N, C-alpha and C positions, 0 to 999 in steps of 0.2 A: 167015491169015484164020480167023475164028471162026464156026462154024456155030451158029445159034441153036437152042435146045432148044424143042420144042413146048410150048405152054401148056395144051393139052387132053390128056385121058387117058381111058382106059376104067376103069370102077369095077365091082367085084363088089358087088352090092347084095342084101341079104336082105329079102324081102317081110315087112312087119309082120303080115300076116294069116296066111299059111301057112308061112312060113319058107323058101320056095324061094329059092335064090340064082341070080342071072343077071347077065350083063355088060351094063352100060349106059354109053353115051357121056356124059361129064360136060357136054357142050354140046348135049344132045338138042334137036332142033327140033320134035319132036312128043311127045305124051303117050305114055309107055312104061308098058305094063301087064304084070303078072306073067303068065308063060306058063302057070302052073298054075291060079290062082284068078281072074285078071282084075283084081285090085286095082291101082290106079294107084301106081307106085313112083317115077316121075320126071315132072315137069311143066316145060315150057319157060318161060323168063322173058324171053328176048331175048338173053341171053348165056349164063351158066352155068345149067344146069337145076336146079330145086329137087328135091332127092332126098328122097323121103318114107319110104324104107326105111333100114335101117342099112347104112352102107358097111363092108363086111367087108375089102376089099383094093383097093389102087390098082394098076392095071397100066400100065406105061409103055412 
């Protein structure tokens, strides 16, 4: 029996305004703001979130 791999993951996203890096869920259901400056770095779309910062790393 094969175990399915998850399709969602966590991403390390760099804030475009201040450069702070933080972990964001790629299917975020709410607006995610930078912990340092408050800039929006991820916006929900109904499925995968729209990532507004630069994705530095994908965590599985």
